[in-house]
N, C-alpha and C positions, 0 to 999 in steps of 0.2 A: 504493500500500500504506500509506503514512504517513497518508493521509486516512482510510482505513478504520480503522486503529488508533486514530486520534484520535476518530472517531465512536463507536467501541466504548467508549472511556473516557467520552465524553459520555453515552452511554446509562447507564453506571454512575452518573453524577452525577444523572441524572433521578430516580433513586430505586430502582433495581433491587437485589436482594439477592444476585444471582449474577453472574458475569462469565465470558465465554468469549473466547478469542483468535481472531484472524482465521482461523487454521488450523482451529480447532474449528468455526467458522461455516460454512466452505466445504467441509470434508471430513467433517463429522459424518455418521453413518449416518442417512439420511432415512427414518425408520420411524414407525409409528404410536405416538405418545406416550401409550400407554394408562394409564400411571401418573398422568399429569397430568390426563387427560381420560377417566375410566373410563366415562362415559355416552355418549361419542361413538360413533355407528354408522359405522365406517370402511368398511363394505361399500357404503355409499352415498357416491359421490364423483364430481365432474365434472372433477377435476384430478388429475394425478399427484403423488404425494408428493415426487418429485424436483424439482418446481417450487417447493417451499416450503423456505425457509431460516430458521434461528433468527436473530433479531435481537439476541440477547443475553439479554434479560429472560426469566424463566419466566412461566408463567401468572399474570396479574394483577401482575407485577412493576412494571408501570406501571398504577396503580390507577384505575379509573373512578370518577367522582363519582356517587353514588347518592342523595344527599340534598342537592341543590343549594340554596343560599341566595342571596338577591338583595338588592341595595341600590339606592338611588335613583341617578340620574345625578349629582346633586350630591354625594352621599357618595362615589361612586366617583372623583370628581375628586381626592380626597385621595391616591390611589395610582395612578391610571391617567391617563397624559398624553394630550392630545388627538390626537396623531399615531399612537398605538398602534393596532394592528389588532384588530378584534373581528369575530366572526361575528354578523350581524344576522338575526333571525328575526321575522317578523310573524305574528300571529294576529288577524285582524279589525283593530280599532283599537288593539291592544296590540302591544308590541314588546319583545324582549329582546336584550341584547348579551352575548356570551360571549367575553371577552378571550382572545386567543391566548397571552398570558403565563401563563394558568392551564391552558388546554387543552394547552399544551406538555408539562406534567407529568402529564396524566391521559388525554388522547386521546379519551375518551368521557365524555359527561354523559348519564345516564339521567334524563330530565326529564318532568314533566307540565306542559304549557302549556295552561291551560284544561282541556278534556276530551281534549286530544291527548297521547298518550304518544309522546315524541320521543326519539331518540338523536342527540345533537349530537356529531359526530366530527371529529377532526383528525389527519391523518397528516403529521408534519413532513417526512418523507423524500420525500413526493410533493407537499407543499404542498397537500394535499387536505382541504378543509373541506366536509363534506357532512352534511346533516341528513336523517334518515329518520323515518317513522312506525315505531315499534317494535311493530307489531301484525301478526299473521298469522292467516289463517283456521285454525280449530281445531275439533275435535269437542267437543260440549257437555260430555262427561264429564271433560274435562281442564282446564276453565276455572276460574279462581279468582275471588274476590270482586272483585279489582282488574279482572280481565277484564270482569266484569259491569258495572262502573261505567263502563268506557270504551266498550264495544260489546256488542251482543247476539249477535255471531257471531265475535268475534275474540279471540285470545289475546295478552296483553302479554308481550313478551320483555324481559329485562334483559341488557345486553351488558357484556362484559369483554374484556381484551386477552389473546391467546394467547401473545404473545412471538414470533410467527412473522411472516414477510414473504413475499409473492409479488409479483414485479416491484417489489420494494422498498416494497410497500404493506402497510399494517396488515391483519392478519387478526384479526377479532373472533370471539368465540364468544357464544352465548346460554346463560345459566345454566339454562334450563329443560330443554334437550335436549343441550347442549354441542355443537350443530352449529357449524361454522365458517363465517364469512361474510367475503367480500372487501369491505373498506371502500370501495374505489374504485367498485365496481359495485353494492353493496348486495345481492348475490346469494349464497345459500348455496352453498358449494363442497364441504363434507364433512358427512355426518350426515343426520339425519332431514329437515332443511329444504334439502337439496341441490336446486338449481334454483329455489327460491322467491326472489322478488325483493321487497325492502322498497320501499315507496313513498317517493320523494324528496319533500322539502319545500323550497320555495324559500328561499334564504338568500343572503347576500352577505358577502364580506370587505370591510370598510370602516373608515375611521378612527373612533375613538371620538368625535371632535369632530363628524364628519358624522352619526353616529348621534344624538348629543345634540341637534344642530340639528333633525333631523327628528322625533325622539321625546323631547322634554324630560321627559315623564312615564314614559319607558321604564324597564325594570328591567335591572340589570347583575349578572351572576354574581359572587358575592362570593368573596373570598379565604378566607373561613371555610369551608374544605373538610373539616376534620378531619385534614389532613395538613400536615406542616412541609416546605415546599418553597421554594426561592428564587425565588418568582414575580417576574417582570420580567427575570430573567436568561435568556439564550439559550444552552443547552448545545451547540447545533449551529453555533457561530460560523463564519461564512464559507461555510456549506454551499451557499448559493444563488448563489455566484459563477458568472457566466455560462459560464465555461470548465471548471467542475467536472463530475465524473462522479457519477451516483447511487450511493448506498451499497447494497452487496449486491444489485446488479442484474446478472443473468446474460444478459439479452437484448441484442439488437442496438439500437444507438442510431440512430434514424431520421435520415438526413443532412439532411433538409429544414429542421430547426430545431435550435438548440443544446439539449442535454438539459434545461438549467435555465431555458429561456425560459418565462415565465409565459404561459399561453394561456387564453382564454375559449372554452368549448365551446358550440356551438349545434347543435341537431338531435338526432336519435336515432342509435343505433349503426347503422352502415352508411350513414348519411347525415349524419355529423357534419362540421361545419366548425369549424376552430380559428382564433381571432383572436389573433395574437401581441400582447401588451399593449404591446410596443414601438411598435406602430402608433399607439397612442393618445397618445403623448407630444406629437406635433405636431398630431394630429387627434383631439381629445377626444370627438368625436361621429362615429359611422359610421352612415350609412343604407345598409342591406344588403338583399339578397333572398336568403333561405336556404330552399332547397327550396320555392320559389314563395311563401314567406311574407315580407312586408315586415317588417323588423326594424330597430330602432335600438339601437346600442350606446352607452351613456352612461358616460363615465369620471367617476369621483368624485374628490374631493380625494385626492391620493396619501396612502398610509398607510405607516408604517414597516414595513420587512421584519421578519418574526419570526425570520429565519434569517441575519442579517448580523452585526451587532455583538454582543458578549457581553452588552450591555444593549439590550433591544429598543427602548426609547424613543430610544436614540442611533443606531439603525440608519439606513441610507440609505432614502430614500423610494422606493416602487415604486408603479406605477399600480394602481388598483382599478377594477373596471367590472362592469356587468351589462347584460343585453340584454332587450329588451321587444318584444312584438308591437306594431307601429306602427299597427295598425288600431283604431279607436275609433268606435263608433256608425256603422258602415257607411262610415267615412271613413278613408282612409290618410293618416297624418300624416308629414311630413318635418321634420327637426329641424336646428337650427343654433345657433351660439353668437353671442349678441348682448349686447354690453357685459358680457361675462363670465358671462352667464346662459344656460342652455339654454332655448330657446323653440321652439315649432312654427311652421312657415312659414304655416300656414293661419290661425291665430288670434292668434299672438304671445303665447299663454299661456306662463307660466314653469313649468318642471318641475324636481323634485329628483332626486337620484341613485337614488331608489327607484321611479322611474317614476310619480310622483304630481304632478299639477298643483297648484302652490301659489299661483298668482295668474292673473287674466285670465278670459276667457270659460269656460275649461274647469276652473277651480279646483275641486279635490276629486275630479276624475276620476282613475282609476287604470289604468295599462297593465298587461297581463299579462306577468309575467316568464317568459322562455323559455329562459334559459341553464342550463347544468349546472355552473356554477362555474368558478373560476380555479385551475388546477393547473399543475404542471410539464409541459412538452411530452413528455418521455420517457415519463411515466406514461400520458398519454392515448394516445400512439401505441403503447405496449405493449399496452394493452387494446383499442384500436381502430385497428389499423395502416392501415386504409383511409380514415381521416379526411382531409378536404381542408383545405388551408391557405387562408385567405381572402386574396385578392389584390384589386387595384384593379378587376378585371373583375367582382367580386361586388357592388360598390357600386352603389346606385341613383343 
């Protein structure tokens, strides 16, 4: 109970304008909030309202960033330390970093990256950093000029925070129809877009230094957000301690893993495999076979946890990783660590944490990323309870 009370105070510090007690959150009448969301079509829903809890903030109490500004890697070094975690997104030969010290206070960035309309999202309570295309099919008569610029057949949505949680996970809403969306799955759960799935975009949580090394010309989300927030501070101090329980989570904790174990997910729902990142401490490279596909899991330089110390830069280091299809040009590669560098056994080419060869015979070649991100185990197992845990038998 003390932990829940402390986190509610933390949410107040994130920048919300109202506050509820623990009793309010757990016993409030779970009904349609028509005053806050007058456009939402509550007749269309795939979940029961009883599954949804108030997290404390009202609608947009945690404000999304709608006009993101960017700085160079060099300029960002003035306020962003090398070990701090960022969400890295690539579009062709360009890359952007979204520091979690900023996402902590906004949870959603409505962005345009080239011609792609993206929603970069982060739910601290699930450690879920997920990037989506924020476009959906739409009739011609409801499309705007922005829609026309992005696609000939799609509608661009703008997302905000509802202030509600399901399985302790952020529920977003789109401002066009006020449909509600589960951040963890990217699927509409209430309203006009119920059942519609947003397309995921590959991303990684990685240290700022690892991003800077791979993309020295990359862009970094600026602190110039239009809001006054204590960026760099962590309002959820100690939340990711391995023996903690998740905040406002009513479900059963799967006994196979600690709730706050970070896991890398591979495969699709129904065939998902979870790699506990604790496995990567001693073995930073895993050659696996997942659903008959050869996969390599590459651990990157550890990044600071965003949810440990009150100052993110001073937090303990936690593993970061991504997974890639190990097949390249009709050849299956296997990987190993040689003199501190990731190389493939076949050509001894060197590879970076983004699955790109940086020297040797295969220099410039890119592996396809196949993971669905690193999140807390309880969240993955709440939304996909049949997921399998990777064991030594899975390794090639």
